[in-house]
Structures are given as C-alpha cells and as structure tokens.
Steps between C-alpha positions, in 0.01 A plus 500: 500500500829373359763667284712247311864566424758261352578252775289668769161647586372777721173479692281794599193453715207739478210468739142585415340690788138424578258731675336311785185707562210450261144611569338327205581261219514802267755672727705182507494467120594866450784479753621176342512668159683806638751280684563291189551809284744644755687170515516478119643855488767401752590187301512699176724760660741230616516361145605830339854376431396158363600410145259209462218382725360149547176483699467180704230386738164334558167639388427823321704748705779507241249590226343769721848641563578504127172685432585743779833575330332546164233732641711724721815704478706180495408414140870484403546219751221299337712487185779335699284199588639210299281224643264374764512162672222355714642310795302409811680638807861438394787512746768764457734235357237390248443860390872558442539167315197570280620853422852381414357233269259748339763769441755250371246391238377857440850636446576226245191604302590870497 
C-alpha cells in the first residue's frame, strides 16, 4: 500500500496470514474466507486517513475489496475510491508511477 505526497511516497506492507491446517476442502474455503475478511478489515483500517483511494492490481481482488468496504462498517471509505486499474503483478515503481499519472489526471478533472 502506498500513500502519495507531493514529491514523495510512503509504503506500508500488510501481510495476509493463512491458516495451515485444513481437514476438508470446506474447512479450507471457510478459513480462506475468514482470513480474507480479516485482511480486508486490516487494510480498511489502515486507509482511515486516506483522502482518495486508487485500487490497483491483477484479477478481481480489488473489486472484492471494494464490495467489502461497501458492505461493512467501512462504507465511508468506499466513497473515497476514485478509480481502479487492472495491472498484472506490477513492481512497486510501476504502482507509484501509475498512481502519480492517475492522480495528476484525476486532479485536473476535479
């Protein structure tokens, strides 16, 4: 996760913890869902001070996170999402460059 500031950025790393013991496929699916929900809550909590949020990444996780925000006590954060960008496994530098480009354009439109 990156916070952009004029001339600099700040990186915060959050780690999703996985449970390793699963008796059945159902247990694994339930634990996966619980772990993802917990992780999404942690991410949402770390975004409390954000003014605008750009979701970047591969696949559907960014959409699932947005729906999580909309459906839980973080609904106010969902309103801060100004865009989503699908990028397949970007490097940290690519994320920062894409975000700077996006927000430069976004701020000119506001």
